[in-house]
N, C-alpha and C positions, 0 to 999 in steps of 0.2 A: 717898331723894328724888331725883327727876330734876332736870334743869336748871331754873333759874329758880324753884326751890321747888315745882314741881308734881310730882305722882306720875308713875310710869313706865308707867301704863296697866293695863287689866284685860281679861280675857276674861269675858264674861257670858252668861247665858241668860235669855230672857224667856219665861215660861210664862203662857198665857191662863187667866183665871178665868172661871167661868160667867157672872159679871155683866158681862163685857166688859173689865174692867181686867186689868192684867198684873202679875206678880210677877217681880222681878229677882233673880237669884242670881248672885253673883260666883263664877266657877269658879277664877280664878287672878288674882293681883295681881303684876305684874312689879316686881322690885326692882333690876333692873340685874344686873351680874355675868354669870356664864356663861349664865344663862337669858335675857338680853337685856332691852331696854327699848324703849318706844315702838312697840308693834305697828303694823304697816302693812297696808294692803290688807284683804281679806276672809279668811274661813276656808273651808276645803274639808272636806267630811265624807266619810269612807269608809264602806263597808257595815257595819263593826263599831261605828260611832258615834264613832270617833276624829276629832278635828279637827286640821287642819294649817294653819300660818300662818308669818308672818315678823315679825321685829322689825327696827328700823332702827338700833339701837345696842346695843353690848355694852361693858362695861368690866370688867376692864382688858385682856382678852386677845383682842379681836377687834373686828369692825366691825358685825356683824349676825348674826342667827341664822335658821335654819329650825327650827320646833318642831312637836311633836305633843303634844296634850293628850288624855288619856284620863280621863274623870271630872274630877277636880281635880288630877291628877298631870301635870305638864309635863315632857317629855323634850326636850332639845336634840338635834336630829338633825345640825345642822351649824353651826359657827361660821365665818363668813367671815373671811379673814385681812387684809382691807383692801388686798390687792395682786393677785396673779395670779388668784384665784378671785372677786374682786369685793368690793363693799361697797355698802351702802345700798339694799336692795330696797325700793321704795316701793309694791309691789303684793304680793298674796299669791301662792300657788302654785296650779297646777292638777294634777290627778291623772289618770293614764290607767288603763285597765282592768287593767293588770298591777300597779298600785300605785306606779309611778314618779311622782315629783314634778318639775314643771318651773316655772321662774320666771326673773325678770330682776333685774339689779342696776343701780343708777344710775351707779356708778363702778367703777373697778378694771379688771381683765381683763389680758390679755397685755401690753398697752402701759402699763397702770397709769396712765392719764391721767385725773385727776379733772376734772369739769366745774365743781365748786364751789369 
């Protein structure tokens, strides 16, 4: 359970039906821990159908994550350390043609000065 008794967020897929309604499928439910909690921003899709995104919190060993989801399997690509490499990405990532991911964090960095 996340803060204030709410869940930690989901990744979902909406598939259209012929009648115009939609079917929701939950691909992944965040539980906190090393895979993160409270996903932020959007998702980016690669040519192989993998999705990439960010979470805003991790416990107990970091401040946020960048993740990849393939089908229903989530892989944590990076755990931010709340210090020199940043914390709190409030947006997703973008991907270039070579497959590199780029993003921003709200706090941390070389001077490690938090705004909040």
